[in-house]
N, CA, C and O of each residue as an XYZ file, in Angstrom:
576
protein
N      -7.991      7.687     16.056
C      -6.553      6.864     16.797
C      -5.360      7.858     16.779
O      -5.429      8.995     16.312
N      -4.454      7.397     17.242
C      -3.003      7.527     17.388
C      -1.789      7.455     16.382
O      -0.718      7.282     16.965
N      -1.724      7.525     15.338
C      -0.400      6.984     14.604
C       0.618      7.824     14.634
O       0.325      9.015     14.733
N       1.687      7.545     14.577
C       2.970      7.715     14.163
C       3.579      6.694     13.204
O       3.149      5.596     12.851
N       4.526      7.250     12.926
C       4.990      7.284     11.906
C       6.700      7.303     11.845
O       7.587      7.952     12.400
N       6.647      6.479     11.091
C       9.157      6.094     10.935
C       9.221      5.841      9.806
O       8.399      5.315      9.056
N      10.494      6.317      9.595
C      10.672      5.907      8.375
C      11.242      4.499      8.805
O      11.429      4.307     10.007
N      11.551      3.421      7.818
C      10.971      1.696      7.902
C      13.121      1.612      8.147
O      13.773      2.627      7.902
N      13.656      0.627      8.505
C      14.670     -0.373      9.392
C      15.016     -0.682      8.104
O      14.571     -0.094      7.119
N      16.331     -2.211      8.070
C      16.274     -3.443      7.626
C      15.468     -4.561      8.600
O      14.977     -5.632      8.243
N      15.484     -4.228      9.348
C      14.493     -4.956     10.866
C      13.779     -5.213     10.484
O      13.572     -6.392     10.197
N      12.741     -3.989     10.185
C      11.215     -4.237      9.838
C      11.049     -5.278      8.719
O      10.128     -6.094      8.690
N      12.104     -5.168      7.728
C      11.193     -6.482      6.577
C      10.824     -7.694      6.729
O      10.560     -8.438      5.785
N      10.759     -8.059      8.106
C      10.258     -9.657      8.238
C       8.880     -9.185      8.510
O       8.022     -9.625      7.744
N       8.456     -8.292      9.547
C       7.694     -7.995      9.562
C       6.354     -7.492      9.274
O       5.288     -7.730      9.842
N       6.710     -6.526      7.976
C       5.751     -6.035      6.856
C       5.658     -6.780      6.207
O       4.505     -6.908      5.796
N       6.894     -7.981      5.528
C       6.293     -8.605      4.971
C       5.121     -9.981      5.247
O       4.451    -10.546      4.382
N       5.149    -10.222      6.506
C       4.055    -10.903      7.516
C       2.578    -10.466      6.827
O       1.605    -10.952      6.250
N       3.372     -8.627      7.525
C       1.805     -7.715      7.550
C       1.136     -7.909      6.266
O      -0.089     -7.929      6.388
N       1.721     -8.113      4.630
C       1.683     -7.669      3.320
C       1.018     -8.904      3.512
O      -0.183     -8.695      3.687
N       1.537    -11.040      3.582
C       0.761    -11.778      3.703
C      -0.369    -11.781      3.986
O      -1.228    -12.045      3.144
N      -0.626    -11.521      5.109
C      -2.195    -11.713      6.031
C      -2.958    -10.504      4.745
O      -3.586    -11.105      3.873
N      -2.945     -9.418      4.638
C      -3.697     -8.621      4.537
C      -3.645     -9.222      2.535
O      -3.901     -8.451      1.611
N      -3.510     -9.739      2.472
C      -3.258    -10.414      0.560
C      -3.821    -11.453      0.658
O      -4.433    -11.848     -0.334
N      -3.818    -12.462      2.168
C      -4.829    -13.440      1.532
C      -6.017    -13.798      0.700
O      -6.426    -13.939     -0.452
N      -6.272    -13.850      1.743
C      -8.316    -13.518      1.210
C      -8.192    -13.205     -0.325
O      -9.010    -13.773     -1.049
N      -7.393    -12.482     -0.831
C      -7.822    -11.884     -1.928
C      -7.165    -13.158     -3.191
O      -7.687    -13.673     -4.180
N      -5.720    -13.308     -2.509
C      -4.926    -14.541     -3.296
C      -5.294    -15.806     -3.948
O      -4.929    -16.463     -4.922
N      -6.611    -15.911     -2.533
C      -7.276    -17.532     -2.399
C      -8.228    -17.185     -3.070
O      -7.549    -17.321     -4.088
N      -9.518    -16.744     -3.597
C      -9.847    -16.626     -4.223
C      -9.134    -15.782     -5.857
O      -9.403    -14.672     -6.317
N      -8.629    -16.349     -6.135
C      -7.336    -16.453     -7.221
C      -7.149    -17.433     -8.124
O      -7.125    -17.545     -9.349
N      -6.922    -18.654     -6.409
C      -5.997    -19.119     -6.379
C      -4.716    -19.229     -7.070
O      -4.338    -19.774     -8.107
N      -3.785    -18.026     -5.489
C      -2.783    -17.431     -6.792
C      -2.096    -17.064     -4.868
O      -1.553    -15.979     -4.658
N      -2.239    -18.055     -3.761
C      -1.657    -17.610     -2.942
C      -1.011    -18.979     -2.371
O      -1.391    -19.986     -1.772
N       0.091    -18.481     -2.859
C       1.749    -18.876     -2.290
C       2.304    -18.327     -1.281
O       3.022    -17.362     -1.541
N       2.166    -18.739      0.162
C       2.916    -17.818      1.264
C       4.377    -17.847      1.553
O       4.932    -17.585      2.620
N       5.084    -18.332      0.041
C       6.603    -17.433      0.143
C       7.045    -16.838     -0.548
O       8.069    -16.174     -0.386
N       5.999    -16.966     -2.069
C       6.395    -15.565     -2.921
C       5.531    -14.783     -2.150
O       5.330    -13.808     -2.874
N       5.002    -14.650     -1.286
C       3.940    -13.332     -1.277
C       5.078    -12.501     -0.453
O       5.287    -11.295     -0.580
N       5.677    -13.271      0.298
C       6.616    -12.345      1.456
C       8.114    -12.413      0.401
O       8.944    -11.539      0.647
N       8.466    -13.452     -0.780
C       9.463    -12.825     -1.057
C       9.151    -11.693     -2.021
O       9.901    -10.763     -1.725
N       8.429    -11.388     -2.969
C       8.188    -10.440     -3.460
C       7.846     -9.274     -2.802
O       8.109     -8.292     -3.496
N       7.358     -9.005     -1.727
C       7.688     -7.902     -0.972
C       9.812     -7.639     -0.876
O      10.509     -6.880     -1.550
N      10.177     -8.511      0.104
C      11.108     -8.593      0.347
C      12.186     -8.176     -0.747
O      12.684     -7.073     -0.524
N      12.664     -8.852     -1.922
C      13.374     -8.677     -2.793
C      12.798     -7.311     -3.738
O      13.144     -7.250     -4.918
N      12.045     -6.400     -3.240
C      11.939     -4.609     -3.766
C      12.068     -4.223     -2.616
O      12.002     -3.010     -2.416
N      12.246     -4.941     -1.736
C      11.938     -3.198      0.241
C      13.376     -2.250      0.267
O      14.353     -2.850     -0.183
N      13.463     -1.756      0.434
C      13.877      0.003      0.242
C      13.260      0.477      1.974
O      12.161      0.889      2.346
N      14.263      0.247      2.561
C      13.923      1.000      4.091
C      13.924      2.562      3.948
O      14.015      3.287      4.939
N      13.827      3.013      2.762
C      14.014      4.312      2.810
C      13.003      5.086      2.068
O      13.044      6.315      2.005
N      11.737      4.084      1.286
C      11.017      4.628      0.787
C       9.824      3.896      1.379
O       8.893      3.522      0.665
N       9.851      3.744      2.384
C       8.915      2.236      3.189
C       8.442      3.260      4.841
O       9.382      3.347      5.631
N       7.438      3.780      5.176
C       6.697      4.679      6.016
C       6.112      3.363      7.374
O       5.539      2.606      6.590
N       6.030      3.075      7.971
C       5.869      2.482      8.967
C       4.436      3.188      9.903
O       4.463      4.189     10.619
N       3.870      2.758      9.759
C       2.805      3.110     10.638
C       2.824      2.636     12.601
O       3.297      1.505     12.706
N       2.535      3.085     13.651
C       2.934      2.554     13.967
C       1.427      3.240     15.399
O       1.544      4.382     15.845
N       0.314      2.397     15.827
C      -0.263      2.809     17.234
C       0.271      2.317     18.565
O       0.221      1.184     19.044
N       0.707      3.250     18.968
C       1.499      3.416     20.306
C       3.042      1.931     19.911
O       3.866      2.460     19.165
N       3.416      0.567     20.222
C       4.328      0.056     20.346
C       4.241     -0.703     19.071
O       5.215     -1.043     18.399
N       2.448     -1.043     18.670
C       2.191     -1.672     18.158
C       2.160     -1.555     16.405
O       1.386     -0.697     15.982
N       2.861     -2.267     15.467
C       2.315     -2.273     14.267
C       0.781     -2.206     13.537
O      -0.028     -3.127     13.649
N       0.557     -1.144     12.882
C      -1.047     -0.374     12.892
C      -0.698     -0.294     10.512
O      -1.662     -0.006      9.803
N       0.104     -0.467     10.140
C       0.507     -0.201      8.915
C       1.618      0.193      8.256
O       2.554      0.843      8.721
N       1.445     -0.343      6.834
C       2.984      0.597      6.872
C       2.212      0.616      4.945
O       1.299     -0.015      4.411
N       3.198      1.698      4.453
C       3.257      1.981      2.631
C       4.593      2.103      2.221
O       5.510      2.141      3.041
N       4.848      2.195      0.447
C       6.092      2.472      0.105
C       5.580      3.217     -0.770
O       4.750      2.738     -1.542
N       5.921      4.441     -0.844
C       6.136      5.305     -1.599
C       6.804      5.631     -2.331
O       7.319      6.694     -1.983
N       7.369      5.055     -3.913
C       8.562      5.797     -5.127
C       7.933      7.227     -5.686
O       7.000      7.582     -6.406
N       8.757      7.693     -5.098
C       8.661      9.023     -5.422
C      10.013      9.155     -6.955
O      11.154      8.748     -6.741
N       9.720      9.620     -8.058
C      10.079      9.739     -9.671
C       9.589     10.736     -9.410
O       8.795     10.984     -8.502
N      10.317     11.858    -10.721
C      10.518     12.712    -11.192
C       8.428     13.186    -12.211
O       7.768     14.209    -12.393
N       8.261     11.644    -12.544
C       6.883     12.228    -13.754
C       5.209     11.741    -12.506
O       4.022     11.965    -12.742
N       5.787     11.115    -11.374
C       4.420     10.624    -10.069
C       4.965     10.298     -8.942
O       6.107     10.636     -8.632
N       4.175      9.588     -8.202
C       4.583      9.213     -7.212
C       3.832      7.127     -7.795
O       2.826      6.793     -8.420
N       4.976      6.299     -7.163
C       3.655      5.120     -7.752
C       4.289      4.765     -6.340
O       5.501      4.711     -6.133
N       2.857      4.427     -4.984
C       2.343      3.770     -4.378
C       2.612      2.423     -5.131
O       2.339      2.043     -6.270
N       3.453      1.656     -3.727
C       3.682      0.392     -3.926
C       2.960     -0.634     -3.174
O       2.410     -1.659     -3.578
N       3.056     -0.229     -2.188
C       2.281     -0.545     -1.261
C       1.409     -0.112     -0.137
O       1.760      0.995      0.269
N       0.856     -0.381      0.212
C      -0.627      0.198      1.601
C      -1.154     -0.453      1.968
O      -2.345     -0.644      1.725
N      -0.146     -1.325      3.037
C      -1.239     -2.119      3.774
C      -1.151     -1.531      5.565
O      -0.379     -1.075      6.408
N      -3.257     -2.159      5.215
C      -2.952     -1.920      7.567
C      -3.099     -3.237      8.660
O      -4.237     -3.689      8.531
N      -2.737     -3.595      9.143
C      -3.564     -4.564      9.904
C      -4.264     -5.072     10.597
O      -3.755     -4.965     11.713
N      -5.347     -5.697     10.679
C      -6.338     -6.227     10.609
C      -7.365     -5.105     11.680
O      -8.454     -4.652     11.327
N      -6.715     -4.838     12.974
C      -7.406     -3.694     14.112
C      -7.400     -2.448     13.538
O      -8.268     -1.727     14.030
N      -6.642     -1.847     12.549
C      -6.167     -1.110     12.689
C      -7.443     -0.544     10.925
O      -7.436      0.599     10.467
N      -7.908     -1.163     10.618
C      -8.676     -0.902      9.264
C     -10.010     -0.811      9.635
O     -10.457     -1.056     10.755
N     -10.927     -0.278      8.189
C     -12.405      0.660      8.453
C     -12.006      1.637      9.426
O     -12.541      1.101     10.397
N     -11.580      2.454      9.797
C     -11.120      3.536     11.486
C     -11.084      4.894     10.534
O     -11.215      5.985     11.089
N     -10.903      4.821      9.079
C     -10.528      5.917      8.234
C      -8.714      6.009      8.451
O      -8.322      7.122      8.099
N      -7.740      5.234      8.869
C      -6.259      5.147      8.642
C      -6.033      5.130      7.225
O      -5.048      5.868      7.204
N      -6.239      4.812      5.991
C      -5.896      4.709      5.085
C      -5.819      5.145      3.914
O      -5.065      4.923      2.967
N      -7.506      6.403      4.250
C      -7.921      7.089      4.288
C      -7.120      8.940      4.310
O      -7.101      9.991      3.669
N      -6.660      8.387      5.355
C      -5.716      9.626      5.401
C      -4.375     10.163      5.112
O      -3.738     11.214      5.050
N      -4.243      8.301      4.900
C      -2.523      8.395      4.436
C      -2.846      8.405      2.145
O      -2.032      8.386      1.222
N      -3.830      8.430      2.158
C      -3.934      8.474      0.829
C      -4.857      9.862      0.261
O      -5.298      9.993     -0.881
N      -5.014     10.911      1.493
C      -5.003     11.899      1.596
C      -4.003     13.203      1.291
O      -3.827     14.135      0.507
N      -3.433     12.511      2.611
C      -1.844     13.222      2.655
C      -0.700     12.691      0.895
O      -0.043     13.545      0.300
N      -0.744     11.506      0.531
C       0.308     11.664     -0.170
C      -0.119     12.283     -1.687
O       0.513     12.565     -2.705
N      -1.573     12.343     -1.269
C      -2.589     13.005     -2.412
C      -2.012     14.810     -2.226
O      -1.398     15.170     -3.231
N      -2.092     15.561     -1.478
C      -1.907     16.005     -1.170
C      -0.203     16.897     -1.013
O       0.255     18.034     -0.903
N       0.339     15.152     -1.118
C       2.054     15.878     -1.326
C       2.444     15.525     -3.410
O       3.381     15.882     -4.124
N       1.502     14.907     -3.622
C       1.989     14.890     -5.075
C       1.335     15.908     -5.809
O       1.457     16.251     -6.984
N       0.349     16.481     -4.549
C      -0.602     17.732     -5.861
C       0.738     18.306     -5.584
O       1.485     18.091     -6.539
N       1.411     19.071     -4.457
C       2.060     20.159     -4.199
C       3.212     19.950     -5.328
O       3.601     21.022     -5.791
N       3.910     18.662     -5.930
C       4.402     18.739     -6.841
C       4.111     18.329     -7.987
O       4.959     17.881     -8.759
N       2.864     18.426     -8.259
C       2.342     18.534     -9.901
C       3.306     17.221    -10.534
O       4.307     17.150    -11.247
N       2.358     16.198     -9.814
C       2.349     15.068    -10.247
C       1.121     13.886    -10.115
O       0.168     13.932     -9.336
N       1.354     13.070    -10.869
C       0.418     12.166    -10.736
C       0.428     11.217     -9.672
O       1.539     11.339     -9.156
N      -0.280     10.249     -9.007
C      -0.406      9.130     -8.827
C      -0.255      7.471     -9.218
O      -1.175      7.062     -9.926
N       0.672      6.574     -8.890
C       0.030      5.790    -10.102
C       0.249      4.476     -8.943
O       1.122      4.390     -8.079
N      -1.034      3.360     -9.307
C      -0.454      2.359     -8.239
C      -1.460      1.268     -9.090
O      -1.942      1.437    -10.210
N      -1.642     -0.107     -8.025
C      -1.931     -1.465     -9.001
C      -2.972     -2.440     -7.925
O      -2.286     -3.164     -7.204
N      -3.752     -2.513     -7.806
C      -4.350     -3.290     -6.945
C      -4.948     -4.974     -7.759
O      -5.310     -5.318     -8.884
N      -4.813     -5.469     -6.760
C      -4.818     -7.028     -7.097
C      -6.550     -7.072     -7.288
O      -7.348     -6.828     -6.383
N      -6.836     -7.374     -8.429
C      -8.683     -7.791     -9.144
C      -9.124     -8.254     -7.822
O      -8.476     -8.624     -6.843
N     -10.093     -8.169     -7.983
C     -11.239     -7.828     -6.626
C     -11.121     -7.904     -5.301
O     -11.890     -8.404     -4.481
N     -10.284     -7.466     -5.182
C      -9.435     -6.407     -3.832
C     -10.428     -6.182     -3.819
O     -11.133     -6.218     -4.827
N     -11.090     -5.667     -1.919
C     -11.776     -4.783     -1.743
C     -10.936     -3.147     -1.354
O     -11.495     -2.152     -0.893
N      -9.850     -3.255     -1.619
C      -8.501     -2.736     -2.130
C      -9.314     -1.258     -3.454
O      -9.344     -0.035     -3.319
N      -9.728     -1.966     -4.359
C     -10.484     -1.676     -5.283
C     -11.187     -0.307     -5.299
O     -10.975      0.771     -5.853
N     -12.132     -0.810     -4.443
C     -13.230     -0.309     -4.118
C     -12.861      1.141     -3.251
O     -13.348      2.270     -3.306
N     -11.564      0.429     -2.284
C     -11.300      2.396     -1.926
C     -10.252      3.129     -2.392
O      -9.548      4.022     -1.919
N     -10.314      2.512     -3.492
C      -8.731      3.105     -4.347
C      -9.853      4.228     -5.238
O      -9.821      5.438     -5.012
N     -10.842      3.588     -6.288
C     -11.742      4.050     -6.587
C     -12.232      5.470     -5.739
O     -11.892      6.636     -5.940
N     -13.125      4.922     -4.759
C     -13.361      6.204     -3.573
C     -12.081      7.386     -3.052
O     -12.439      8.478     -2.610
N     -11.102      7.151     -3.123
C     -10.180      8.109     -2.726
C      -9.246      9.008     -4.497
O      -8.155      9.516     -4.756
N     -11.182      8.576     -5.601
C      -9.945      9.667     -6.408
C      -9.531      8.829     -7.939
O      -9.784      9.283     -9.055
N      -8.802      7.441     -7.640
C      -7.964      6.878     -8.260
C      -9.078      6.634     -9.524
O     -10.240      6.359     -9.225
N      -8.758      6.722    -10.640
C      -9.769      6.281    -12.340
C      -8.362      4.663    -12.701
O      -7.231      4.844    -13.151
N      -8.677      3.940    -12.503
C      -8.946      3.063    -13.849
C      -8.105      3.297    -14.721
O      -8.255      4.427    -15.184
N      -6.987      2.538    -15.315
C      -6.744      2.907    -16.373
C      -5.900      1.810    -17.339
O      -5.485      2.079    -18.467
N      -5.737      0.509    -16.647
C      -5.381     -0.245    -17.312
C      -5.537     -1.692    -16.347
O      -5.388     -1.753    -15.127
N      -5.937     -3.011    -17.438
C      -5.479     -4.761    -16.556
C      -4.708     -5.180    -16.842
O      -4.457     -5.376    -18.031
N      -3.705     -5.634    -15.548
C      -3.047     -6.824    -15.975
C      -3.302     -7.366    -15.877
O      -4.468     -7.056    -15.632
N      -3.187     -9.185    -15.773
C      -3.910    -10.538    -16.344
C      -4.141    -10.998    -14.950
O      -4.499    -12.162    -14.776
N      -3.905     -9.883    -13.540
C      -4.355    -10.401    -11.962
C      -4.478     -8.728    -11.506
O      -5.269     -8.520    -10.587
N      -3.619     -7.287    -12.187
C      -4.540     -6.687    -10.613
C      -5.127     -5.162    -12.268
O      -5.065     -4.994    -13.485
N      -5.567     -4.585    -11.126
C      -6.087     -3.324    -12.720
C      -4.766     -1.595    -11.957
O      -4.376     -0.942    -10.989
N      -4.748     -1.682    -12.516
C      -3.893     -0.280    -12.609
C      -4.646      0.730    -12.525
O      -5.655      0.850    -13.220
N      -4.271      1.563    -11.694
C      -4.591      3.271    -11.150
C      -3.806      4.399    -11.864
O      -2.813      4.388    -12.592
N      -4.810      5.616    -11.274
C      -3.866      7.053    -11.158
C      -5.202      7.485    -11.038
O      -6.384      7.397    -11.370
N      -4.056      8.153    -10.171
C      -4.716      9.602     -9.243
C      -4.554     11.623    -10.211
O      -4.801     12.274     -9.196
N      -4.507     11.858    -10.452
C      -4.018     13.276    -11.228
C      -4.071     14.197    -10.557
O      -5.231     14.592    -10.444
N      -3.231     14.876     -9.927
C      -3.510     16.154     -9.102
C      -4.645     16.903     -9.424
O      -4.907     17.927     -8.794
């Protein structure tokens, strides 16, 4: 799969919020927590194009991630793939590159995943360890 990357622009916010809502819907519905406005608003309220990387397959949105680099850690705030890009190794490629970057910086990667989401299995398979829980999320850390 040929993927190109670019830093997001402000005009990317609505389609990225839509992709996030689509990706999270099954897990949020399973928890009885799906609210179509809230799921989009939570993303849009913290959207920072400079920290957001858009993944494209040709001219189609394949996914995106938001990495907030801090001196003590890298925080992976979002990683979502479009339905047609899932199961093809793209998520694993992104995580491997982020781990290489964190290793070079000498910092861990931290993230949260919604309880019951397939993302939990994915992050564990990528070497992340659960380090805590909140009412609806599992907290993960990867240490270089």
